[in-house]
N, C-alpha and C positions, 0 to 999 in steps of 0.2 A: 296616856302619857302623864307622868308625875312631874312635880315642880323641879325636882333635881335633874331629871333628864332634859326638861325644857331649858333649865339654866345652863347645862352643859352644852346643849346645841347653840344657845345664844353666844356663849363664850367662844366656841369653836368658829362659828360664822363671823363673829366680830374680829377675831385675830386674822382670819383668812382675808376678810375685806381690807383690813389695814395692810396686810402683806401685798395684796393685789394693787391697792391704791399707791403704795410707796414704790412699786415697780413701774409706775407710770401709766397704768391702764385707766384712762379717764375718757369721758365723753365731752362733747360740747356742753358748756355750762347750761345753756337754756334747755337743751334736750335732757340733760341729767335732771334738772329741776322738774321738768314736766313729768318724767318717769317717777320721781320721788313723790311728787304731789299725788299722782295716781295711786301709788302704793299706800301712802298714809290714808287716803280716802277709802280705799277698798279693803285694806288689811288692818289699819290702825283704829279708825273710827268705830268699826262695828262692835268693839268691846263695850263701848258706852251704850249701844243699843240694847244691852242686857239689863239696863236699869228697870225696864218694865217688868221683866221676869222677876227681878229681885224685890221690886216694890211690893208685890202681892203678899209674900210672907213677912217682909220687914215691917210694912205699915198695916198689915192685916186688912187688905183691901178686898171686900167681898160684894160690892154693889157698884152699879153704874155711877151713882152719885159720888162714891169714894174715888172711883177712877177719874171722874171729871175734876174733882178737887185736886188730886195728885197731879194730873196733867196740866191743869191751869197754873198751879204753883211752880211746876217744873219749867213751863214755857215762859212764865212771868220772870223768873230768875234769869233765864237765857236772854230774854228781851232786854232786861235791865243791863246786862253786860254789854250788849250791842249799843245801847244808849250811852253808856260810859265811853265806849270806843269812839262814838261820834262826837261826844261833848268834851271829853278830856283824854285825848289819845296817849299822852305821856303817862298819866295815872293808870290808864288801861294797861299799857305795856308793862309797867312796873308790877302792877297787881297780878297780871297774867303770869309773869315769870315766878313770882313768889308762890302763888297758889299751885302752879304746876310743880314747883320743887317740893312743896308739901305733899301734893298728890303722889308724885313719883316715889316719895320716901316710903310709901306703904308697900312697895314691891318686895322689899327685903323680907325673907322668912326668918323668924327667930326673935329673940328678945334683945333689942339693942336700944341705946339711948336716943333721945330726940336729936342730939347733935350729930351722932353717927348717921341717922336716917336722913336728916336734912342735908348734910354734906353730900351724901350719896345722891339724893334727889336733885340737887343743884348742879351736879357735875356736867350733865348734858347741856345745861343752860349757861354755864360760866366758862368752862374750860376751852371751848372753841375760840374764845377771845385770845388765847395764847398765840396761836399761829394764823388764825383766820379772822382777825378783828375787822378788816375791811369788808369781807363777805357777810359777817354778822351784821354790820352796819347797814348794808344794802337790804338784807332780809327784814330787819327791824323797820327800816324806812318804808319798805313796801307795805308792811302791816299797819304802822301807826304814824308814818310821816317822818320827815327829816329831823324836826326838833326833838321828837320822842327818841329817835335813834341816837342822836347826839348825847342826850341826857343819860340814857341807859348805858351806852358804851363808855361814857366818862366814868361810870360807876363800876363797870365790869373789868375794864382793862387793869386797874390797879390791884384788884383782888384775885386775878386769875392765877398768878404764881403762888401766893399764899394758900389759895384754895387747893391747888394741885398738891402742894406739900402736905396740907392737912388731910386731904383725901387719901393719899398714899399711906401716910402715917397711920390713919385709922384702920385702913384695910389690912396693913401688915400687922399691926398690934393685935387685931382680932383673929388672925389666922388660926391660932391655937384654939380659940373659943369656937369658931365656926369656919372651917376651911371653905366650905361650899359657898357661903355668902361673901367671904372675902375675895375669892377668885372672881365671882360675879362683879363685885365692886371694882376690882382691878381692870376687868374687861370694859366696864363702863368708862372708867378713867381713860383707858387707852383709846377707845372709840372717840370720846369727846375731845381728846388732845390731838390726835393724829389725822382725823378725817374732817372734811369740810362740814360746817354746821348743819346744813339740811340733810346731808347724807348720814351724819352721825345721829341726828334726831330720828330719822326714818328707821335706822337699824335698831335703835333703842325702843322706839315707840311700837314698831311692828314686830320686833323680835323678843323684847322683854316685857314691856308694860302691858301691851294688849293681850298677848297669849296668857300671861300670868293671871290677869284679871278674869279672862274667860274661863280658865281652869278652876279658879276659886268660885266663881259664880255657878259653874256647872255643878260643882260639888255641893255648894250651899243650897241651891234650888232643887237638888236631888233629881236632876233630869235623867231620863232613862236612855236617851240616844242623841246623836248629833243632829238628827232631823228635828227634834224638839228645839234644840239650840238655834238652828237656822231659821225655823219658823218664828221663834221669839225675836230674832234680829230683823226679820224682813220688813215689818211695817215701820219701825223707827228708822231704818236705813233709807227707806223710800222717802220718809219725811226729810231726812238730812240732805239727800240728793235734790229734793225739791227746793229746799232752802238754798242750796248751792246754785241751782239754776236761776232762782228768783234774784239772788244777789248779783249774779252775773248780768242779768238783764237791767237791774236798777242802778248799779254803781256806774260812775263815769268811766268812759272808755280809757284804757291804759294798756301798756305793753302786756302781752298775754301772760308771761311768767309772773310779772308783778301783780297783776289782777288776781290770778289764781292763788298766789301765796297769801295775799291779803284776805281773800274770801275764806280760804281754808283755815287760817289761824284765828280769824275772828269767830268763825263757827266753832272751832275747837275751844276757844276761850269761853264762848257763850254756853257750850254744853258742859264744860269742866266744872263750873260752879254748882249747878244742881246735881251733877254726877258725883261730886265730892260729898255732898250731903247723904246721898244714898250709900256711898262706900263707907262713910263714917258710921252710919247706922249698921252696916254690915259688919264692920270691925267690932262694934260693941256687942252685936248679936252673937258673933262667932266666939268671942272671949267669955261670954256669960254662961 
């Protein structure tokens, strides 16, 4: 599958889900959240498990000592993020949203300005505040506490409409330059605007961001089969699931959906920081 076909499938599925949701086909909220958490864990997170495959050619790792240095640095960065979440949850939540927007901005194919990319990458994090601000507040409170949720939502609500206008304008203006990317942009805008935040994030993360990264990594690493890809993902995914279970056992007891959302997004944040460094290196290597 090429990136164009993957983008077309994402757009088609996105508009189908919006149509289905607007017709009123919904699940009990807790059941919906549990299903979406499972999908993000099983279909979204695995794209980051490819960092080990990418690290070997990117950092020219050829010995056990070099692997140990890479893994130590990777895990130390992840642990630092968890420490920030524990010590300064508001700073953690704001930082997580900003670095996620920057990271998602790399999904777009083609030559576009930083403003265009950042606006695109931020849509899935900002636009749900248009229609689903109370639900966003609940999710943020699960992840980082009530105070952090209040602070972040106080910032997101006022910018949601201007962000929508800016995003649509950028997508429409660039249609002649690149119709393919503009339609993808409009699909992300629609998903983020019309669907509840966790559902919108799941569709974007599992349907756009994850698959696109996997396809680029497969091409860059010059893998010969899907089996190689799955083998490369296996050990990192076992580690992530182990971290999930450990967090489940160590964190204070809370409602099931809230505890799972907290664990999932703290792990996502912890892995995103070192993952971004690998992707940044990949971007430089691909353009050189």
